[in-house]
N, C-alpha and C positions, 0 to 999 in steps of 0.2 A: 504493500499499499504505500503510495507516495503522492506528492503534490501539494500537501500542507505540511509545513514545517517551521520550526522556531527561526525568527529573524529573517525570513526569507531564504534560508540556507540551501543553496542547490545541492542536489543529490543526497539530501539528508532523507533518512528513512524513516517512516512512522513506526515507532516501536511500541508493540502491544503490550505494555506493561499491565500488570494487575489492576492498578488504579484506572488506566484507561478502559480496560474490558468492563470494569464495574461501572464506570461512568456511562459507557455505551448502552450496557444492561438498564441502568437506572433511567436514562433518558427514553429508551424504548418503552420502559413501563409507565413512565410519567405520561407520555404521549397517549399510550393505549388507555389510560383510565383519566386523562386530564386532571392529573394530580399535581401535587407541589413537592419539589425536592431541592436539595442544596448539594454542591460540590464546594469543600472549603479546605484550607491549608494554607501553609506558608508561601510567600511570594516565589515564583519561579518554579514551582513544583509541577506544572502541567495542567492546572484547572482550567484556565481559558481555552488552552489547546484541546484538551478533552471534550469541553463542551462543543467546540467548533467542529470536531469531527464528529460527535454524536448528532448534532444538529444537521451535518451535512447528508446524513443517511436516513433522516427521519421522514416519514411518509406524508408529513403535512409541513405547511410553511412556517418560517420561523423569523422572529426579530430579536436583535440583541440591543440592549441599551445599556449605557453607562453613565452614571450620574457624578456630579462634583461632590467633593465632601459634604456631607450634612445638608443635603438639598431640602427646601420646603416641600410638603405634600402638593402644593400648586405647581411647583416645578416638575414633580414627578408627573402629575396629571397632564400638563403640557407637552412633556416629552413623550410619554407613551401615547398621547393623542396623535402626535405627529407621526410616530414609528408606524401606527395602525391605519391611520387614514392617509398620510402622506401630506397632510395639509397642516400648516402651523396655526393653532387655534388664535382668535384674537386676544389680545392681553387683557380686555375688560371682562373676559369670562372667568367666573368663578370657579373654585375647585369643584363646587357642587354640581353646576352646570356641566362643567367637563366630565364629572363622574356619569352623569345620566347618559351623555353622548358616548363615552367610552363604554359603557354597559352594552349599548346598542351596537358599537362597533365589533365588540369582542363576542357577540352572540351570533354572527352572521356564519362563520365556520370555524373549525378546529385550527388551533395555532399552538406553537411553541414560543413562550416569551422568555427570553434569557435576560437575567440582570447581572451584568458583570461587575466586578469590584463592589459587591453588595455590602461589604463591610463599611463602606462610606455612608450607608443608609442608617438612619435612627429608627428606633422602634416604632414610631408614628408612620413613617415611610413604608416599612415593612408591613405594618399592619393594614396600611391602605391598599397595597398589593393583594394583600390576602382578602380583603373586603371584596375587591373586584373579583378575585379568583373564586371566592365562594358564593357569588351571587348565582342564583338558581338559572339565570339565563345566559350567563357567559360560558364560553367553550374554549378554554386553554389550559394548556399545562405550562406551569410556572417553575423555572429553574433559577434558583439564586447561586451565584458563584463568587465566593469571595474568601477572605482571610478569615482566621479564627476569630477575629472580632464579629464577623456576621454570625458564626455558630453561638458565640456568646449571648447575642442578643436573642436569637430565636430560643436558646436552652433556658433563658431566664423567664421567658413567658410560656406558661403552659398552652395557652390558645394557640400560639404560633408552633410551638414544638409539636403539638398533637397533629398539626396539618401536615408535618413532614413525612410523606409517603417513602422517599429513597433519600439517603445521605451516603455519600462518599467522601471520606476523609483522605486528602493527599499529604504527602510527606516526601522527604528527600529519599533517594535511591540508597540502600545498603551497599556496603562495599562489594559484595558477591553480585548484586545486581548490576551495579557499574561494570565490573568486569566482564560480566556476561553480555550486556546490551551494547555498550560502548563500540566495541568492534564492529557491530552490525549497524550502528547508527549512522556512520558516515564512512566512505571509503578510505578516508586519510588515516583510519585506524584500524583498518583490516590487518596490518602486519606489524601494528605498534605492540611492543613487549607488554605484558601485564603489568611489570613493576613501574612502567612509565605512565601507564594509564592510572595506576594506583596513586602515584605521586602527584600527578595533575589535579586529581580529586581531593587528594589530602590537603594540597596546598591552595587550591583555587575552588574548584566546582563544587565540592561538598555534595555530591549526589543530586544536585539540581540541574535539571535540564536546560534552563536558560543560561546558566553558567557554561554548561559544555557547548551550547550553540555558540557563544560569545568566543569561547577559546578556538572553536573549529573555524570560525571566520578568520581569526589570526594565523591558524595554521595554513590555510588555504592561501592567503595574502602574502605570508612571509616564509613558507618553507615548502619550495618546490620537491625536495627530496623527501626521503623517509624520516618519520617523526622519531628521532632518537632522544635519548635521556638529555643530551646537551642541548639540542635544539629546543625541547619542551621547556627546559629550564630558562632559555633565553626568553622563550614567548611568555613565560611565567612573569618575568620582569615587567612586561607591558601590562599585565592584568593584576598582578599581586605585589609587585616589587620584590619577588623572589621570596616574600615571607608568608608564613602560615597565617591565613585570616580566618576569621569567622564567616559563616555563611550569610 
């Protein structure tokens, strides 16, 4: 499977990690039942990427939204209205008027609505989305994708937590997983010794696909030959100053 990969990285392969497989199954279940779910975990762990892959194979249309930090419910209503209808609502329309229009718009056909960086939403905004989702006339699956702050909001509120039908938690790859998947991730690592891959992960990538994608760009740009230990250490100077850094 290819075509979508981190940072537009040519020749990168989509690696079917356990989290990606679970996310694909979770989204399939959400779509089938028009339910509500969440993908959450630390930055760079592949949540957004997994949501994109899962949505690309869904049998219904989907929209993906991202809001600024701590938006108002009115801003959420305006943004969702534009995403669903394609039209920017007049500024003088209240949230309550927009809500009625949204309920009508979200009732015409099944949809998947994805909210990325959902940790930026406060409880009231998530509750507003839940209200639209729970309305008896609307027909959409709702997927929240965000950092652990997103799950903290959901888990503190029994009404919200009880609505979560599918939850997939993402995290950094283990050392064993890194050594297994990185040689398959991109051709530049096909012949790279395991100890070199381990050193890159230990000093910079920390099991995070986003970091591996960034490092791979540097390999392609600056290392036309094999990725040896010395070459890897030179490239690490560009990313981590040759020092062990935290994720």
